[in-house]
matplotlib code that plots the C-alpha trace (Angstrom):
import matplotlib.pyplot as plt

x = [124.1, 121.8, 123.3, 122.4, 119.8, 117.8, 115.2, 112.0, 109.9, 110.6, 109.8, 106.5, 105.7, 106.3, 104.6, 101.7, 101.9, 102.2, 98.8, 97.1, 97.6, 96.7, 94.9, 92.3, 89.8, 89.6, 90.3, 86.5, 84.6, 81.0, 81.1, 77.3, 74.1, 71.7, 67.8, 68.2, 63.9, 61.8, 59.4, 59.5, 56.5, 56.1, 55.1, 58.3, 61.8, 63.8, 67.3, 69.9, 73.3, 76.4, 79.6, 82.7, 86.2, 88.9, 92.4, 93.7, 93.3, 93.8, 90.6, 88.2, 84.0, 82.6, 78.9, 75.9, 73.4, 70.0, 67.9, 64.9, 63.2, 60.4, 62.0, 65.2, 66.5, 70.3, 72.6, 76.1, 78.5, 82.1, 84.9, 88.3, 91.9, 95.4, 98.1, 99.5, 97.2, 98.2, 98.3, 95.8, 92.7, 89.7, 85.6, 83.8, 79.4, 77.0, 73.7, 71.6, 68.6, 66.3, 63.6, 60.0, 59.3, 56.2, 54.8, 55.9, 58.8, 62.2, 65.9, 68.6, 71.5, 74.4, 78.3, 81.2, 83.2, 86.9, 87.6, 84.0, 85.0, 82.7, 84.7, 81.9, 78.9, 76.1, 72.7, 69.3, 65.8, 63.5, 59.4, 57.9, 54.3, 51.2, 51.7, 52.4, 51.4, 49.2, 45.8, 44.4, 45.0, 44.4, 42.9, 40.5, 39.1, 39.2, 37.0, 39.3, 42.7, 43.0, 40.3, 39.3, 39.2, 35.2, 35.4, 34.8, 37.0, 34.9, 37.5, 35.7, 37.0, 38.0, 40.3, 40.0, 40.7, 40.4, 39.0, 39.9, 40.6, 41.7, 41.9, 44.7, 44.8, 48.8, 49.4, 47.1, 43.9, 40.5, 38.5, 37.9, 34.7, 34.0, 34.4, 35.9, 34.6, 35.8, 35.0, 38.4, 38.8, 42.6, 44.6, 47.0, 48.3, 46.7, 47.9, 45.3, 46.4, 44.2, 45.5, 43.6, 44.5, 42.9, 44.7, 47.7, 49.4, 48.4, 48.7, 48.3, 47.7, 47.9, 47.2, 47.8, 44.9, 45.7, 43.4, 44.0, 42.9, 40.4, 43.0, 42.6, 41.9, 41.3, 40.5, 39.9, 37.4, 35.1, 36.6, 36.2, 38.8, 39.5, 39.2, 41.9, 43.6, 42.4, 42.7, 45.3, 43.4, 45.5, 44.8, 47.5, 51.0, 50.9, 47.2, 47.0, 43.9, 42.6, 39.5, 38.1, 34.9, 35.9, 37.1, 41.1, 43.1, 46.0, 47.1, 47.0, 43.7, 43.4, 40.2, 39.5, 35.7, 33.0, 31.3, 31.5, 34.9, 35.0, 37.7, 37.8, 40.9, 41.8, 44.6, 45.0, 41.6, 40.0, 38.5, 37.9, 36.1, 36.3, 34.4, 34.6, 33.0, 35.1, 33.3, 34.3, 34.8, 33.4, 36.2, 38.3, 38.8, 40.9, 43.7, 45.0, 48.5, 48.1, 49.8, 53.2, 54.7, 57.7, 58.6, 61.2, 64.5, 63.5, 60.1, 58.0, 54.7, 52.3, 50.8, 47.7, 46.1, 43.6, 40.3, 37.8, 38.6, 41.6, 45.0, 48.5, 51.8, 54.3, 57.2, 59.4, 57.3, 55.3, 51.7, 50.2, 47.6, 49.7, 53.5, 55.7, 57.8, 60.3, 63.0, 62.7, 62.0, 59.1, 56.5, 53.9, 51.5, 48.7, 45.9, 44.4, 40.8, 39.2, 39.0, 42.7, 41.7, 44.5, 44.8, 48.0, 48.8, 52.9, 54.0, 57.2, 58.2, 61.5, 62.9, 62.2, 65.6, 65.6, 62.5, 63.9, 62.7, 63.6, 62.4, 62.3, 60.7, 58.6, 59.7, 63.1, 64.4, 65.2, 62.6, 60.6, 58.3, 55.7, 56.0, 54.0, 56.3, 55.4, 57.5, 57.7, 58.2, 59.1, 59.3, 60.3, 58.2, 55.4, 54.6, 52.2, 53.4, 53.1, 54.8, 56.0, 56.7, 59.6, 60.5, 63.9, 63.6, 60.3, 57.5, 55.2, 51.6, 51.0, 52.5, 49.8, 49.4, 50.1, 53.6, 52.6, 53.4, 53.5, 54.0, 53.9, 57.6, 60.4, 63.8, 66.3, 63.4, 64.3, 61.8, 62.8, 60.6, 60.5, 59.3, 57.4, 56.9, 56.8, 58.5, 59.4, 59.7, 57.1, 57.1, 57.2, 60.2, 61.5, 63.3, 64.9, 65.9, 68.0, 66.8, 66.0, 66.4, 64.4, 66.0, 63.0, 64.6, 65.6, 66.6, 64.7, 67.2, 66.6, 65.5, 68.2, 69.1, 69.8, 66.4, 65.1, 61.6, 59.8, 60.3, 59.1, 56.3, 57.2, 60.6, 63.1, 64.7, 66.8, 66.6, 68.4, 69.0, 72.5, 72.7, 72.6, 73.9, 71.5, 68.4, 66.2, 64.2, 61.1, 59.8, 56.5, 55.2, 52.3, 52.1, 54.9, 56.1, 59.3, 60.9, 63.5, 63.5, 61.2, 63.9, 67.4, 68.5, 68.1, 65.6, 64.3, 61.4, 59.2, 57.0, 53.7, 51.5, 51.4, 50.4, 51.2, 50.9, 53.1, 55.5, 58.2, 58.5, 61.1, 60.4, 63.3, 63.1, 66.3, 68.1, 65.7, 62.4, 62.0, 60.4, 59.7, 58.7, 60.2, 58.6, 59.4, 57.0, 57.6, 55.7, 55.5, 55.5, 53.2, 56.4, 54.3, 55.1, 58.1, 60.8, 64.1, 66.4, 66.2, 67.2, 63.6, 63.7, 61.4, 59.0, 55.1, 52.0, 52.4, 49.6, 47.8, 47.5, 47.1, 48.7, 48.4, 50.5, 52.2, 53.0, 54.0, 56.4, 56.5, 60.0, 60.2, 63.3, 65.0, 68.4, 70.4, 70.7, 72.6, 70.1, 69.2, 65.7, 64.8, 61.3, 62.1, 59.4, 58.8, 61.7, 64.2, 65.5, 65.9, 63.4, 63.6, 66.2, 64.2, 66.9, 70.2, 71.5, 71.6, 68.4, 66.7, 63.6, 60.2, 60.2, 57.5, 59.3, 57.0, 57.9, 56.3, 55.2, 53.4, 56.7, 55.8, 53.9, 51.2, 51.8, 53.1, 56.3, 57.6, 59.5, 62.9, 65.2, 68.6, 70.7, 74.9, 74.4, 72.4, 69.5, 66.5, 62.7, 59.7, 56.2, 54.2, 52.6, 50.3, 50.6, 47.4, 47.3]
y = [-66.6, -66.2, -67.1, -70.3, -69.7, -68.1, -69.7, -68.9, -71.2, -68.5, -65.7, -67.1, -68.1, -64.7, -63.1, -65.6, -64.5, -61.1, -60.8, -63.3, -60.7, -57.4, -57.6, -60.4, -58.2, -57.0, -60.1, -60.2, -56.9, -56.9, -53.6, -53.4, -54.6, -54.3, -56.2, -56.1, -56.7, -54.6, -54.3, -58.3, -60.1, -63.1, -65.3, -64.9, -65.9, -62.4, -62.1, -60.2, -59.3, -59.2, -57.4, -58.6, -57.0, -59.6, -59.3, -62.5, -63.6, -67.4, -67.1, -70.2, -68.9, -72.5, -71.6, -68.9, -70.2, -68.2, -68.3, -66.6, -66.4, -63.4, -60.3, -61.0, -62.8, -63.7, -64.0, -65.6, -65.4, -67.9, -67.9, -70.0, -69.8, -72.0, -71.4, -68.9, -65.6, -64.1, -60.6, -59.2, -57.7, -59.2, -58.3, -61.0, -60.2, -62.9, -63.3, -64.6, -66.5, -65.4, -67.8, -67.2, -64.6, -64.5, -61.0, -58.3, -55.9, -57.6, -56.9, -58.0, -58.9, -60.1, -61.3, -62.4, -64.9, -66.3, -69.5, -69.7, -66.4, -63.6, -60.5, -58.3, -57.0, -55.3, -54.4, -53.2, -53.4, -55.4, -55.3, -58.1, -57.2, -59.1, -57.4, -59.5, -62.6, -65.5, -64.1, -67.2, -67.4, -70.0, -68.8, -70.6, -70.6, -73.1, -73.2, -74.2, -75.3, -77.1, -79.9, -82.8, -86.4, -86.7, -83.4, -81.7, -79.0, -76.9, -75.3, -72.4, -71.5, -68.1, -68.1, -65.8, -65.6, -69.3, -71.6, -74.9, -75.8, -79.3, -80.1, -82.1, -83.8, -84.9, -84.1, -87.1, -85.6, -85.4, -84.0, -80.7, -79.3, -75.7, -76.1, -79.2, -80.5, -84.0, -85.3, -86.3, -89.8, -90.4, -87.4, -86.4, -83.2, -82.6, -80.7, -79.4, -77.7, -75.8, -75.7, -73.3, -72.3, -70.8, -72.9, -71.1, -70.4, -72.0, -71.1, -73.4, -72.7, -74.7, -75.1, -77.5, -78.6, -80.2, -83.3, -83.7, -87.3, -86.2, -87.0, -89.8, -89.0, -91.9, -90.9, -94.6, -96.3, -95.3, -96.1, -95.3, -93.2, -92.4, -89.5, -87.3, -89.3, -87.6, -89.4, -87.6, -87.4, -87.3, -85.7, -86.3, -84.8, -82.3, -80.7, -77.4, -77.1, -78.6, -77.9, -79.9, -79.7, -77.8, -75.1, -76.3, -76.1, -78.2, -81.9, -83.3, -82.6, -84.0, -85.1, -85.4, -84.9, -87.2, -86.1, -86.7, -85.5, -84.2, -83.0, -82.0, -82.3, -80.1, -80.8, -78.9, -77.5, -81.0, -81.5, -84.8, -85.7, -88.2, -88.7, -90.3, -90.6, -90.5, -92.4, -92.0, -94.6, -93.5, -91.9, -94.2, -93.8, -91.1, -92.1, -89.7, -90.6, -86.9, -83.3, -83.9, -84.3, -84.8, -87.3, -87.3, -89.2, -93.0, -92.5, -93.9, -93.2, -95.5, -94.5, -95.8, -96.6, -98.6, -98.3, -101.4, -103.1, -101.4, -102.5, -100.6, -100.1, -97.5, -96.2, -99.2, -101.5, -103.0, -103.5, -103.6, -101.0, -99.8, -98.7, -97.7, -94.8, -94.8, -92.5, -89.1, -88.7, -89.3, -92.0, -92.2, -94.6, -95.5, -97.6, -98.7, -100.5, -102.6, -100.2, -99.7, -95.9, -94.6, -92.5, -91.3, -89.3, -88.4, -87.5, -85.8, -87.0, -85.2, -85.3, -83.1, -81.1, -78.4, -76.1, -72.6, -69.3, -65.5, -62.3, -59.3, -56.3, -54.7, -51.9, -51.7, -51.3, -47.8, -45.5, -42.0, -41.9, -41.7, -44.6, -48.1, -51.0, -54.4, -57.5, -61.3, -63.9, -67.2, -70.7, -74.0, -76.6, -78.9, -79.4, -76.9, -73.6, -70.4, -67.1, -64.7, -61.7, -59.4, -55.6, -54.6, -58.1, -58.0, -60.5, -58.3, -59.8, -63.7, -66.3, -66.1, -67.9, -64.6, -64.5, -60.6, -57.5, -54.1, -52.5, -48.9, -48.4, -45.4, -44.6, -47.6, -50.3, -53.7, -56.7, -60.5, -63.3, -66.9, -69.9, -72.0, -75.4, -79.3, -80.7, -84.2, -83.6, -84.4, -80.5, -77.4, -75.6, -72.3, -71.3, -67.4, -65.2, -62.8, -58.9, -56.1, -52.8, -49.8, -46.6, -44.0, -40.9, -38.7, -39.4, -37.9, -34.9, -33.1, -29.6, -28.0, -24.8, -22.7, -22.6, -25.2, -27.0, -24.2, -20.6, -17.4, -16.0, -13.2, -13.7, -14.5, -18.0, -19.7, -22.9, -25.4, -28.9, -30.1, -29.0, -31.7, -31.7, -32.0, -30.9, -28.6, -27.4, -25.6, -24.4, -23.7, -23.0, -23.2, -20.5, -17.6, -16.4, -17.0, -13.7, -14.9, -16.7, -20.3, -22.1, -23.4, -25.1, -22.2, -20.0, -17.2, -17.2, -14.7, -16.6, -15.4, -15.9, -18.8, -21.9, -25.8, -27.1, -24.5, -26.7, -25.6, -28.1, -28.1, -30.4, -31.5, -32.6, -34.7, -34.9, -37.9, -36.1, -37.6, -35.7, -36.1, -33.6, -33.3, -31.8, -30.1, -29.1, -26.1, -24.7, -21.1, -20.0, -16.5, -13.5, -12.9, -14.2, -15.6, -16.3, -17.6, -17.6, -19.7, -16.5, -14.9, -11.8, -11.4, -8.5, -8.5, -7.8, -4.1, -1.7, -0.2, -2.5, -1.6, 1.6, 5.1, 8.0, 6.7, 2.6, 1.1, -2.1, -4.1, -5.4, -8.8, -9.1, -11.5, -10.5, -7.7, -7.8, -5.2, -5.5, -3.9, -3.0, -1.6, -2.2, -3.5, -3.9, -6.9, -7.0, -7.1, -3.3, -1.7, 1.8, 3.3, 2.5, 2.6, 1.5, 0.2, -0.2, -1.9, -3.5, -4.7, -6.0, -5.6, -1.7, -0.3, 1.3, 4.3, 5.7, 7.5, 5.8, 8.5, 8.9, 5.7, 4.5, 1.8, -1.6, -4.4, -4.2, -6.4, -5.6, -7.2, -6.9, -8.7, -9.1, -9.2, -12.5, -13.4, -13.8, -13.0, -11.9, -10.4, -9.3, -8.0, -4.4, -3.2, 0.9, 2.5, 6.3]
z = [-100.4, -97.7, -94.3, -92.9, -90.4, -92.6, -94.9, -97.0, -95.5, -92.3, -93.9, -95.0, -91.1, -90.6, -93.0, -91.9, -88.4, -89.3, -91.0, -88.9, -86.3, -87.8, -90.3, -89.9, -89.1, -92.7, -94.3, -95.7, -95.6, -96.1, -98.2, -100.2, -100.0, -103.0, -103.5, -107.8, -107.5, -105.7, -104.4, -102.7, -102.6, -100.7, -103.9, -105.2, -104.3, -103.1, -104.2, -102.2, -104.2, -101.3, -101.7, -100.5, -100.7, -99.6, -98.3, -99.6, -103.0, -101.8, -99.8, -100.7, -99.9, -97.9, -98.3, -97.4, -95.0, -94.4, -91.7, -90.6, -87.5, -86.4, -87.9, -88.4, -91.9, -90.8, -94.1, -93.6, -96.0, -95.2, -95.6, -94.9, -95.9, -95.2, -93.0, -96.1, -97.0, -100.7, -100.0, -103.0, -103.1, -104.9, -105.1, -105.3, -105.3, -104.0, -105.5, -102.1, -102.7, -99.6, -100.7, -100.3, -97.3, -95.3, -95.7, -93.4, -92.3, -92.2, -90.9, -93.1, -91.3, -93.3, -91.5, -93.5, -91.7, -91.6, -90.7, -89.0, -86.9, -87.7, -88.7, -90.6, -90.1, -92.5, -91.7, -94.1, -93.9, -96.5, -96.8, -98.4, -99.7, -101.7, -105.1, -107.9, -107.3, -108.4, -108.9, -107.1, -103.5, -100.8, -97.9, -95.0, -91.0, -88.8, -85.9, -83.3, -83.4, -80.5, -79.6, -77.6, -78.9, -80.4, -81.4, -85.1, -86.5, -89.8, -92.2, -94.0, -97.4, -97.8, -101.0, -104.0, -107.7, -107.8, -110.2, -108.4, -105.2, -103.2, -99.7, -97.9, -94.6, -93.4, -97.3, -98.4, -100.5, -98.3, -101.4, -104.0, -101.8, -100.9, -97.7, -95.3, -91.6, -89.9, -86.4, -85.2, -82.8, -82.3, -80.5, -82.5, -84.5, -88.1, -90.7, -93.0, -96.4, -99.1, -102.9, -105.4, -109.0, -111.4, -113.9, -114.5, -111.4, -107.8, -104.5, -100.9, -97.2, -94.5, -90.9, -88.1, -85.5, -81.9, -80.9, -77.2, -75.2, -72.8, -69.3, -66.6, -63.3, -60.3, -56.8, -56.0, -54.4, -52.1, -48.7, -44.7, -42.6, -38.8, -37.9, -37.8, -40.2, -43.3, -47.0, -49.3, -52.7, -55.4, -59.2, -60.6, -62.3, -65.2, -65.1, -66.7, -63.9, -60.7, -59.4, -56.2, -54.9, -51.8, -53.8, -54.1, -56.8, -55.1, -56.6, -53.3, -50.9, -47.4, -46.8, -42.9, -43.3, -43.9, -47.5, -51.4, -52.7, -56.7, -59.1, -62.4, -63.9, -67.2, -70.1, -73.1, -72.8, -72.4, -68.8, -66.8, -63.4, -61.1, -57.5, -54.0, -50.7, -48.0, -44.8, -41.1, -38.7, -35.0, -33.1, -31.0, -27.1, -26.0, -24.0, -21.4, -19.4, -17.1, -17.1, -17.3, -13.3, -11.3, -9.0, -6.4, -6.2, -5.9, -6.3, -9.7, -10.6, -12.5, -16.0, -16.6, -20.1, -19.6, -22.6, -23.0, -26.6, -27.7, -28.2, -26.8, -28.0, -25.4, -26.3, -25.7, -27.5, -24.2, -24.4, -21.5, -20.1, -17.7, -17.3, -14.2, -14.6, -12.5, -14.2, -15.7, -19.8, -22.1, -21.7, -24.8, -25.3, -28.7, -28.3, -31.3, -31.6, -33.8, -37.3, -36.3, -35.8, -33.4, -30.1, -28.5, -25.9, -24.3, -20.2, -19.3, -15.7, -14.0, -11.5, -8.6, -8.0, -4.7, -5.3, -6.4, -6.2, -8.0, -6.8, -9.7, -9.5, -12.7, -14.1, -11.9, -8.7, -9.8, -11.1, -9.5, -6.4, -7.8, -10.3, -10.0, -9.4, -8.5, -7.5, -8.6, -7.3, -9.7, -8.1, -9.4, -7.5, -7.7, -3.9, -2.3, -2.3, -0.2, -0.1, 3.2, 1.4, 3.7, 4.3, 5.3, 7.4, 8.8, 7.7, 5.7, 6.6, 7.0, 4.0, 0.7, -2.4, -3.9, -6.1, -7.0, -4.2, -4.6, -0.9, -0.1, 0.2, 0.8, -0.6, 0.7, 1.5, 0.5, -0.3, -0.3, -0.4, 1.1, -0.7, 2.2, 0.1, 0.6, -1.9, -1.7, 2.2, 5.0, 6.7, 5.1, 4.8, 3.3, 0.4, 0.6, -2.4, -2.3, -1.2, -4.0, -2.4, -3.8, -4.9, -5.5, -7.1, -6.1, -2.6, 0.1, 1.8, 5.4, 5.2, 7.4, 8.4, 12.1, 13.4, 15.9, 14.3, 17.4, 16.0, 17.4, 15.3, 13.1, 12.6, 9.7, 9.7, 6.7, 5.8, 3.0, 1.3, 0.2, -3.8, -5.9, -9.4, -12.3, -9.2, -9.6, -6.2, -5.7, -2.0, -0.5, 3.1, 5.4, 8.2, 6.5, 3.5, 1.3, 0.9, -1.3, -4.4, -4.2, -6.4, -6.0, -2.8, -0.1, 1.2, 4.0, 5.6, 7.0, 10.0, 10.7, 14.0, 16.3, 15.1, 15.3, 12.2, 9.9, 7.8, 5.0, 1.4, -1.2, -4.0, -5.8, -9.5, -10.5, -14.0, -14.8, -14.1, -11.2, -8.6, -4.3, -1.9, 1.4, 4.5, 7.9, 10.3, 12.1, 15.4, 15.4, 19.3, 20.3, 21.3, 24.1, 27.6, 25.9, 28.8, 26.8, 30.3, 33.6, 35.9, 35.4, 33.2, 30.8, 29.6, 30.0, 28.4, 27.1, 28.1, 26.1, 22.8, 21.0, 21.4, 19.8, 21.4, 24.4, 25.5, 29.3, 29.4, 32.3, 32.4, 35.3, 36.8, 40.0, 40.5, 38.9, 35.2, 32.9, 30.3, 26.6, 25.4, 22.4, 20.0, 16.6, 13.3, 12.2, 9.8, 12.8, 12.6, 15.7, 15.4, 19.1, 22.1, 25.5, 28.0, 28.6, 31.7, 35.0, 36.7, 39.6, 40.4, 38.3, 36.8, 34.4, 31.1, 29.6, 26.4, 23.3, 19.8, 18.2, 15.8, 15.0, 11.6, 12.3, 12.4, 14.4, 16.6, 19.3, 22.7, 23.4, 26.4, 26.0, 29.4, 28.8, 29.0, 26.0, 27.3, 25.2, 25.9, 23.7, 23.1, 20.4, 20.2, 17.7, 17.1, 15.6, 15.5]

ax = plt.figure().add_subplot(projection="3d")
ax.plot(x, y, z, "-o")
ax.set_aspect("equal")
plt.show()
């Protein structure tokens, strides 16, 4: 005995479930395709043998379908199975009649289905030719297969091998004449068929002809419209082609000028035409409420739209020719003449607030020294306006109507502007802006160093400016020579002969490629006759000058001094010691110079207290 919980039904369900999940794809297999009679011909039925392998002996064949689309023939062989599969292998063969297939090359796809599910597919190719057909072959030509109502069509018989023929229209015989023709006055689709026979077999051929109605188009009656109010012309919906006399091709056409408008519409190759004459009334009077304006608090403005022979409609539906605007907002009026042509205008009325003025500078307030700039004042006011430009707190000229200003400024100069207006006031008052300070880069630097602005001729002095990160410096002089590299923040200069207009210049270029040249004016004093102290000691003019072998130098002194008298070359090097000791009163010193090279020298007397006096001498052998 089986255990109570076990039954034969349970066993069968398990077998069926196992089969359904594991072997369903093997249930119907298409294993071979064969055409038993080749070559295939379009005038005979084509048979296809399909070999099938079944895995369930109780599977039932429910039918075969054939579907031809384009160059693909699809054959579907349908099988169904109940809830139980009786496993056994079967090999059925299906003889499928594909029917009469037109000439051409085809792909034949065969699907095997199991309970409507495609589980197996196989394909092959098939060529359908014209051999082995009836000797009588029906054929004819059509003069036009798409025509309009009222047009005619000619059917030319080109059949071969026939001893007799007959024409049919919508399967109704229309005669046995060789050719056939007809004028079509009713729209529709007509099937024309030609049947031919040689007495033993027959053949037919059919074609369709589409007869279309002419489209209906109606632009309406001739009309007159107002200028600026175009008449919208409609060519109708569903057109294949639309062409207006203006060359437009759209369905709707705004007719805004006087003239005759013609439209041609085409559907299915059939065209119709209509026209309309558009005239224009005289232009209505123009209404003008003026420019947008502002009023002061508590004031109003009278809007006047008066025009003879018209009616009025304001924004609030009032109908008078004038309107008192006493609040801020948009006011509009439309006038209409006897032809119902309209003209309208509107005006914005706003309330004066406190006038304002703002100041800007283009391209900005931080620029290079040599770059152009322009200050611009932007004001909010509709009163009388003047601008007072101000530089560093001082008025620059008289008030002007020009709101643009391009003064010559230095680094750090500040500019402001006053707006002079009389908005809502009986007197003019000023509205001020903030100052804009110009940063003209690089910032000018003072040329410093140990000398004063007055130097002795043929002396060497050092000059410098502060070292700025990212900046480069280039030096030049007038009245001297730079004896060190002319770049960097410091140089040494050998000054030349006496000059009141000597100068030293340095050009700084910062890391933004901005440059500025700083100048220090120098006065070069002659060495001859210089007395640099209050004690009246000095050197007189040497003689002879130029000197050859010997030279005499007078020393002028009031009082007793310990002095050093020496001769120096133009580099400042001492080349001859002349006297060192006490001196009282005037005294001449003579010494030889034949051992010295030609050139310019200077004598210097120095006291023990540090006072100096110099003169120059030229030695020429």
